Chimera marker file (.cmm) of the C-alpha trace (Angstrom):
<marker_set name="trace">
<marker id="1" x="-1.218" y="0.743" z="28.429" r="1" g="1" b="0" radius="0.5"/>
<marker id="2" x="0.531" y="4.028" z="27.598" r="1" g="1" b="0" radius="0.5"/>
<marker id="3" x="1.794" y="4.683" z="24.071" r="1" g="1" b="0" radius="0.5"/>
<marker id="4" x="4.958" y="2.717" z="23.358" r="1" g="1" b="0" radius="0.5"/>
<marker id="5" x="7.334" y="4.074" z="20.735" r="1" g="1" b="0" radius="0.5"/>
<marker id="6" x="8.377" y="1.545" z="18.089" r="1" g="1" b="0" radius="0.5"/>
<marker id="7" x="10.256" y="3.765" z="15.618" r="1" g="1" b="0" radius="0.5"/>
<marker id="8" x="10.974" y="7.459" z="15.059" r="1" g="1" b="0" radius="0.5"/>
<marker id="9" x="12.324" y="9.497" z="12.166" r="1" g="1" b="0" radius="0.5"/>
<marker id="10" x="12.542" y="13.246" z="11.621" r="1" g="1" b="0" radius="0.5"/>
<marker id="11" x="13.604" y="15.802" z="9.067" r="1" g="1" b="0" radius="0.5"/>
<marker id="12" x="14.028" y="19.571" z="8.999" r="1" g="1" b="0" radius="0.5"/>
<marker id="13" x="12.790" y="21.741" z="6.136" r="1" g="1" b="0" radius="0.5"/>
<marker id="14" x="14.724" y="24.583" z="4.558" r="1" g="1" b="0" radius="0.5"/>
<marker id="15" x="12.383" y="27.016" z="6.347" r="1" g="1" b="0" radius="0.5"/>
<marker id="16" x="13.217" y="25.578" z="9.774" r="1" g="1" b="0" radius="0.5"/>
<marker id="17" x="10.184" y="23.417" z="10.502" r="1" g="1" b="0" radius="0.5"/>
<marker id="18" x="10.861" y="19.934" z="11.831" r="1" g="1" b="0" radius="0.5"/>
<marker id="19" x="8.620" y="16.966" z="11.093" r="1" g="1" b="0" radius="0.5"/>
<marker id="20" x="8.606" y="13.906" z="13.355" r="1" g="1" b="0" radius="0.5"/>
<marker id="21" x="7.198" y="10.551" z="12.230" r="1" g="1" b="0" radius="0.5"/>
<marker id="22" x="6.671" y="8.361" z="15.281" r="1" g="1" b="0" radius="0.5"/>
<marker id="23" x="5.366" y="4.809" z="15.031" r="1" g="1" b="0" radius="0.5"/>
<marker id="24" x="3.650" y="3.918" z="18.287" r="1" g="1" b="0" radius="0.5"/>
<marker id="25" x="1.437" y="1.268" z="19.783" r="1" g="1" b="0" radius="0.5"/>
<marker id="26" x="-1.186" y="1.322" z="22.519" r="1" g="1" b="0" radius="0.5"/>
<marker id="27" x="-4.219" y="-0.729" z="23.550" r="1" g="1" b="0" radius="0.5"/>
<marker id="28" x="-5.990" y="0.344" z="20.313" r="1" g="1" b="0" radius="0.5"/>
<marker id="29" x="-3.185" y="-0.894" z="18.029" r="1" g="1" b="0" radius="0.5"/>
<marker id="30" x="-0.329" y="0.610" z="16.024" r="1" g="1" b="0" radius="0.5"/>
<marker id="31" x="-0.396" y="4.118" z="14.577" r="1" g="1" b="0" radius="0.5"/>
<marker id="32" x="1.793" y="6.866" z="13.161" r="1" g="1" b="0" radius="0.5"/>
<marker id="33" x="1.917" y="10.245" z="14.847" r="1" g="1" b="0" radius="0.5"/>
<marker id="34" x="3.149" y="13.016" z="12.539" r="1" g="1" b="0" radius="0.5"/>
<marker id="35" x="4.203" y="16.158" z="14.394" r="1" g="1" b="0" radius="0.5"/>
<marker id="36" x="5.037" y="19.512" z="12.817" r="1" g="1" b="0" radius="0.5"/>
<marker id="37" x="7.246" y="21.646" z="15.064" r="1" g="1" b="0" radius="0.5"/>
<marker id="38" x="7.497" y="25.328" z="14.137" r="1" g="1" b="0" radius="0.5"/>
<marker id="39" x="10.107" y="27.493" z="15.897" r="1" g="1" b="0" radius="0.5"/>
<marker id="40" x="8.643" y="30.676" z="17.416" r="1" g="1" b="0" radius="0.5"/>
<marker id="41" x="11.756" y="32.090" z="19.045" r="1" g="1" b="0" radius="0.5"/>
<marker id="42" x="14.087" y="31.175" z="21.843" r="1" g="1" b="0" radius="0.5"/>
<marker id="43" x="13.238" y="27.582" z="22.730" r="1" g="1" b="0" radius="0.5"/>
<marker id="44" x="9.554" y="28.135" z="21.922" r="1" g="1" b="0" radius="0.5"/>
<marker id="45" x="7.762" y="25.959" z="19.403" r="1" g="1" b="0" radius="0.5"/>
<marker id="46" x="4.269" y="25.560" z="18.062" r="1" g="1" b="0" radius="0.5"/>
<marker id="47" x="3.390" y="21.908" z="17.538" r="1" g="1" b="0" radius="0.5"/>
<marker id="48" x="0.611" y="20.424" z="15.445" r="1" g="1" b="0" radius="0.5"/>
<marker id="49" x="0.049" y="16.728" z="14.989" r="1" g="1" b="0" radius="0.5"/>
<marker id="50" x="-2.117" y="14.107" z="13.356" r="1" g="1" b="0" radius="0.5"/>
<marker id="51" x="-2.366" y="10.398" z="14.005" r="1" g="1" b="0" radius="0.5"/>
<marker id="52" x="-2.978" y="7.775" z="11.346" r="1" g="1" b="0" radius="0.5"/>
<marker id="53" x="-4.042" y="4.278" z="12.358" r="1" g="1" b="0" radius="0.5"/>
<marker id="54" x="-2.269" y="1.238" z="10.961" r="1" g="1" b="0" radius="0.5"/>
<marker id="55" x="-5.456" y="0.331" z="9.063" r="1" g="1" b="0" radius="0.5"/>
<marker id="56" x="-5.621" y="3.745" z="7.349" r="1" g="1" b="0" radius="0.5"/>
<marker id="57" x="-1.921" y="4.249" z="6.622" r="1" g="1" b="0" radius="0.5"/>
<marker id="58" x="-1.896" y="2.641" z="3.155" r="1" g="1" b="0" radius="0.5"/>
<marker id="59" x="-4.797" y="4.758" z="1.895" r="1" g="1" b="0" radius="0.5"/>
<marker id="60" x="-3.266" y="7.873" z="3.490" r="1" g="1" b="0" radius="0.5"/>
<marker id="61" x="0.000" y="7.276" z="1.603" r="1" g="1" b="0" radius="0.5"/>
<marker id="62" x="-1.881" y="6.618" z="-1.663" r="1" g="1" b="0" radius="0.5"/>
<marker id="63" x="-3.728" y="9.925" z="-1.389" r="1" g="1" b="0" radius="0.5"/>
<marker id="64" x="-0.531" y="11.774" z="-0.381" r="1" g="1" b="0" radius="0.5"/>
<marker id="65" x="1.215" y="10.384" z="-3.495" r="1" g="1" b="0" radius="0.5"/>
<marker id="66" x="-1.667" y="11.593" z="-5.691" r="1" g="1" b="0" radius="0.5"/>
<marker id="67" x="-1.429" y="15.039" z="-4.109" r="1" g="1" b="0" radius="0.5"/>
<marker id="68" x="2.331" y="15.090" z="-4.795" r="1" g="1" b="0" radius="0.5"/>
<marker id="69" x="1.681" y="14.208" z="-8.461" r="1" g="1" b="0" radius="0.5"/>
<marker id="70" x="-0.776" y="17.107" z="-8.761" r="1" g="1" b="0" radius="0.5"/>
<marker id="71" x="1.705" y="19.521" z="-7.170" r="1" g="1" b="0" radius="0.5"/>
<marker id="72" x="4.536" y="18.384" z="-9.467" r="1" g="1" b="0" radius="0.5"/>
<marker id="73" x="2.305" y="18.684" z="-12.539" r="1" g="1" b="0" radius="0.5"/>
<marker id="74" x="1.481" y="22.337" z="-11.924" r="1" g="1" b="0" radius="0.5"/>
<link id1="1" id2="2" r="1" g="1" b="0" radius="0.2"/>
<link id1="2" id2="3" r="1" g="1" b="0" radius="0.2"/>
<link id1="3" id2="4" r="1" g="1" b="0" radius="0.2"/>
<link id1="4" id2="5" r="1" g="1" b="0" radius="0.2"/>
<link id1="5" id2="6" r="1" g="1" b="0" radius="0.2"/>
<link id1="6" id2="7" r="1" g="1" b="0" radius="0.2"/>
<link id1="7" id2="8" r="1" g="1" b="0" radius="0.2"/>
<link id1="8" id2="9" r="1" g="1" b="0" radius="0.2"/>
<link id1="9" id2="10" r="1" g="1" b="0" radius="0.2"/>
<link id1="10" id2="11" r="1" g="1" b="0" radius="0.2"/>
<link id1="11" id2="12" r="1" g="1" b="0" radius="0.2"/>
<link id1="12" id2="13" r="1" g="1" b="0" radius="0.2"/>
<link id1="13" id2="14" r="1" g="1" b="0" radius="0.2"/>
<link id1="14" id2="15" r="1" g="1" b="0" radius="0.2"/>
<link id1="15" id2="16" r="1" g="1" b="0" radius="0.2"/>
<link id1="16" id2="17" r="1" g="1" b="0" radius="0.2"/>
<link id1="17" id2="18" r="1" g="1" b="0" radius="0.2"/>
<link id1="18" id2="19" r="1" g="1" b="0" radius="0.2"/>
<link id1="19" id2="20" r="1" g="1" b="0" radius="0.2"/>
<link id1="20" id2="21" r="1" g="1" b="0" radius="0.2"/>
<link id1="21" id2="22" r="1" g="1" b="0" radius="0.2"/>
<link id1="22" id2="23" r="1" g="1" b="0" radius="0.2"/>
<link id1="23" id2="24" r="1" g="1" b="0" radius="0.2"/>
<link id1="24" id2="25" r="1" g="1" b="0" radius="0.2"/>
<link id1="25" id2="26" r="1" g="1" b="0" radius="0.2"/>
<link id1="26" id2="27" r="1" g="1" b="0" radius="0.2"/>
<link id1="27" id2="28" r="1" g="1" b="0" radius="0.2"/>
<link id1="28" id2="29" r="1" g="1" b="0" radius="0.2"/>
<link id1="29" id2="30" r="1" g="1" b="0" radius="0.2"/>
<link id1="30" id2="31" r="1" g="1" b="0" radius="0.2"/>
<link id1="31" id2="32" r="1" g="1" b="0" radius="0.2"/>
<link id1="32" id2="33" r="1" g="1" b="0" radius="0.2"/>
<link id1="33" id2="34" r="1" g="1" b="0" radius="0.2"/>
<link id1="34" id2="35" r="1" g="1" b="0" radius="0.2"/>
<link id1="35" id2="36" r="1" g="1" b="0" radius="0.2"/>
<link id1="36" id2="37" r="1" g="1" b="0" radius="0.2"/>
<link id1="37" id2="38" r="1" g="1" b="0" radius="0.2"/>
<link id1="38" id2="39" r="1" g="1" b="0" radius="0.2"/>
<link id1="39" id2="40" r="1" g="1" b="0" radius="0.2"/>
<link id1="40" id2="41" r="1" g="1" b="0" radius="0.2"/>
<link id1="41" id2="42" r="1" g="1" b="0" radius="0.2"/>
<link id1="42" id2="43" r="1" g="1" b="0" radius="0.2"/>
<link id1="43" id2="44" r="1" g="1" b="0" radius="0.2"/>
<link id1="44" id2="45" r="1" g="1" b="0" radius="0.2"/>
<link id1="45" id2="46" r="1" g="1" b="0" radius="0.2"/>
<link id1="46" id2="47" r="1" g="1" b="0" radius="0.2"/>
<link id1="47" id2="48" r="1" g="1" b="0" radius="0.2"/>
<link id1="48" id2="49" r="1" g="1" b="0" radius="0.2"/>
<link id1="49" id2="50" r="1" g="1" b="0" radius="0.2"/>
<link id1="50" id2="51" r="1" g="1" b="0" radius="0.2"/>
<link id1="51" id2="52" r="1" g="1" b="0" radius="0.2"/>
<link id1="52" id2="53" r="1" g="1" b="0" radius="0.2"/>
<link id1="53" id2="54" r="1" g="1" b="0" radius="0.2"/>
<link id1="54" id2="55" r="1" g="1" b="0" radius="0.2"/>
<link id1="55" id2="56" r="1" g="1" b="0" radius="0.2"/>
<link id1="56" id2="57" r="1" g="1" b="0" radius="0.2"/>
<link id1="57" id2="58" r="1" g="1" b="0" radius="0.2"/>
<link id1="58" id2="59" r="1" g="1" b="0" radius="0.2"/>
<link id1="59" id2="60" r="1" g="1" b="0" radius="0.2"/>
<link id1="60" id2="61" r="1" g="1" b="0" radius="0.2"/>
<link id1="61" id2="62" r="1" g="1" b="0" radius="0.2"/>
<link id1="62" id2="63" r="1" g="1" b="0" radius="0.2"/>
<link id1="63" id2="64" r="1" g="1" b="0" radius="0.2"/>
<link id1="64" id2="65" r="1" g="1" b="0" radius="0.2"/>
<link id1="65" id2="66" r="1" g="1" b="0" radius="0.2"/>
<link id1="66" id2="67" r="1" g="1" b="0" radius="0.2"/>
<link id1="67" id2="68" r="1" g="1" b="0" radius="0.2"/>
<link id1="68" id2="69" r="1" g="1" b="0" radius="0.2"/>
<link id1="69" id2="70" r="1" g="1" b="0" radius="0.2"/>
<link id1="70" id2="71" r="1" g="1" b="0" radius="0.2"/>
<link id1="71" id2="72" r="1" g="1" b="0" radius="0.2"/>
<link id1="72" id2="73" r="1" g="1" b="0" radius="0.2"/>
<link id1="73" id2="74" r="1" g="1" b="0" radius="0.2"/>
</marker_set>
């Protein structure tokens, strides 16, 4: 079974990067694929991505919130 897209959201930063948050599902279950797209010039982009399984998503968000608190406190 190929990856099936369930939901997608994106935002662009002030510096021009675009982040895509894609919720997908395949034979292993549901997961989130976060893609960072960095423009390199005319229609050229560098893309980096991570995937977070449904089981790990809650802990991932908890840690990300802690990191945000540290950044805001400095």
